[in-house]
FIRO-222466 format. One record per residue (C-alpha): residue number from 1; x negated, y negated, z negated. Coordinates in Angstrom, 3 decimals. Last residue first. Example, Ala and Ser with C-alpha at 12.3 -4.5 7.8 and 13.67 -1.06 7.14 Angstrom:
   k       c1       c2       c3
   2  -13.670    1.060   -7.140
   1  -12.300    4.500   -7.800
***
This chain:
   k       c1       c2       c3
  81  -14.050   20.699   34.646
  80  -14.336   24.236   33.216
  79  -14.685   22.899   29.640
  78  -11.411   21.015   29.956
  77   -9.572   24.100   31.193
  76  -11.092   26.277   28.469
  75  -10.055   23.719   25.842
  74   -6.504   23.638   27.210
  73   -6.341   27.457   27.133
  72   -7.555   27.527   23.527
  71   -5.004   24.832   22.517
  70   -1.865   26.477   23.914
  69   -1.356   28.734   20.869
  68   -1.535   25.731   18.549
  67    1.052   23.875   20.617
  66    3.351   26.902   20.664
  65    3.013   27.353   16.880
  64    3.896   23.697   16.327
  63    6.933   24.056   18.575
  62    8.063   27.121   16.607
  61    7.645   25.305   13.301
  60    9.888   22.547   14.668
  59    8.329   19.283   15.696
  58    9.477   15.994   14.250
  57   10.867   13.484   16.742
  56   14.389   14.297   15.596
  55   13.426   12.803   12.258
  54   13.362    9.323   13.748
  53   11.357    7.351   11.216
  52   13.278    4.409    9.739
  51   13.405    5.923    6.247
  50    9.615    6.239    6.217
  49    9.262    2.502    6.811
  48   11.651    1.761    3.934
  47    9.714    4.154    1.685
  46    6.505    2.347    2.596
  45    8.103   -0.987    1.692
  44    9.328    0.546   -1.579
  43    5.815    1.686   -2.442
  42    4.306   -1.670   -1.491
  41    6.802   -3.469   -3.737
  40    5.987   -1.070   -6.593
  39    2.268   -1.724   -6.148
  38    2.854   -5.488   -6.043
  37    4.918   -5.358   -9.220
  36    2.162   -3.409  -10.985
  35   -0.413   -5.978   -9.886
  34    1.809   -8.858  -11.026
  33    2.256   -7.196  -14.436
  32   -1.495   -6.633  -14.794
  31   -2.246  -10.200  -13.731
  30    0.231  -11.615  -16.261
  29   -1.010   -9.391  -19.113
  28   -4.663  -10.230  -18.422
  27   -3.916  -13.937  -18.209
  26   -1.889  -13.899  -21.434
  25   -4.562  -11.944  -23.316
  24   -7.456  -14.084  -22.114
  23   -5.606  -17.313  -22.821
  22   -3.952  -20.019  -20.763
  21   -0.256  -19.277  -21.109
  20   -0.107  -20.415  -24.720
  19    2.638  -22.999  -24.198
  18    0.326  -25.919  -24.882
  17   -2.328  -24.601  -22.469
  16    0.256  -24.085  -19.727
  15    1.548  -27.618  -20.216
  14   -1.961  -29.087  -20.135
  13   -2.905  -27.052  -17.047
  12    0.299  -28.069  -15.267
  11   -0.377  -31.752  -15.942
  10   -3.997  -31.484  -14.805
   9   -3.165  -29.804  -11.484
   8   -4.746  -26.385  -11.498
   7   -8.096  -24.988  -10.349
   6   -8.729  -21.416  -11.449
   5  -12.216  -20.066  -12.211
   4  -12.359  -16.330  -12.860
   3  -15.000  -14.766  -15.110
   2  -15.480  -11.023  -14.883
   1  -16.094   -8.691  -17.822
***
């Protein structure tokens, strides 16, 4: 178990205490929900970045095969230098 110290304005702390927001269960639930929301936000942000990728920049299977086939010759050339 980890202890977290949070500094709040006195008025806010009193109101939160009265409304039951300052408790182990409430804090755990709130942090868990915020964490889940953050993960979902990060997922959607990644999906947005993926959507902006220019698919025409992707290599065809033939282009990949050509690059792989060219690698031994490139390595020989570099080794000969």
